[in-house]
N, C-alpha and C positions, 0 to 999 in steps of 0.2 A: 355280165360285166366283161367287156372286151379287155384282153390282155395282149399287148403287142410287144415283141422282143426284137430290138434292132441290134445287130452285131456289126461293129465297124472296127477296122484296124486302126490302131494308134500309131500315127506316123507323122513326122515333121510337125509336131505340136498340135495336130488336129485329131479328132474334132475338138474345137475350143468349147469353152463353157457356153458361149453365145450360140455356136452352131448346134450344140446339144439342146439348148432351150428352143431353138427354132425347129429342130426335128420333133421334139415333144409336142410343141404347139401344132405344127403342121399335120402330124400323124393323128393327133387327137381330133383336129378339125375334119380330116378325111374320114375317120371312123364315124364321126357324127353325121357327116353329109351322106356317105355311101350306105351305112348300115342303120342310120337313124337312131344311134345310141346316145345316151346321156354323157355329156362331158365329164360330169363329176364322178362317174363310175368307170371311166376309161383309164386304164393303166398303160403307161409306156415305159419300158425299161431299155436302157442302152448299155450293152456290154461292150467294153473296149478290149480288143484282142491285141496283145503285144505281137509285133512282127516275128519275134522268135518263137511264138507259140502256135504257128500253123504252117502247113506245107502244102505243096501241090505236086502231084506226080512223083511222090516218094522222096521229095527233097524239101527242106525248109525253104521258105520264101527268100530268106537271106542268102542261102546258097544259090538258089535259082537266079537271083538278081546278080550276084557276084559272077556267075558263069556266063551271064548274058553279055557282059562287057567285052 
């Protein structure tokens, strides 16, 4: 059973419900095409990461973006 985990940042109202549905459909189709796996047993999970919950280079993304201006 394929299990795919997509991690995306939650930003500016995205990803929307429609975008997540499209990601799930597209990734499922890709797994079926490339690996020859069954659609009904393919699991796709989308984790949305709040912008305040990750960093880069020792700083939160919010701080990095604020300093970039």
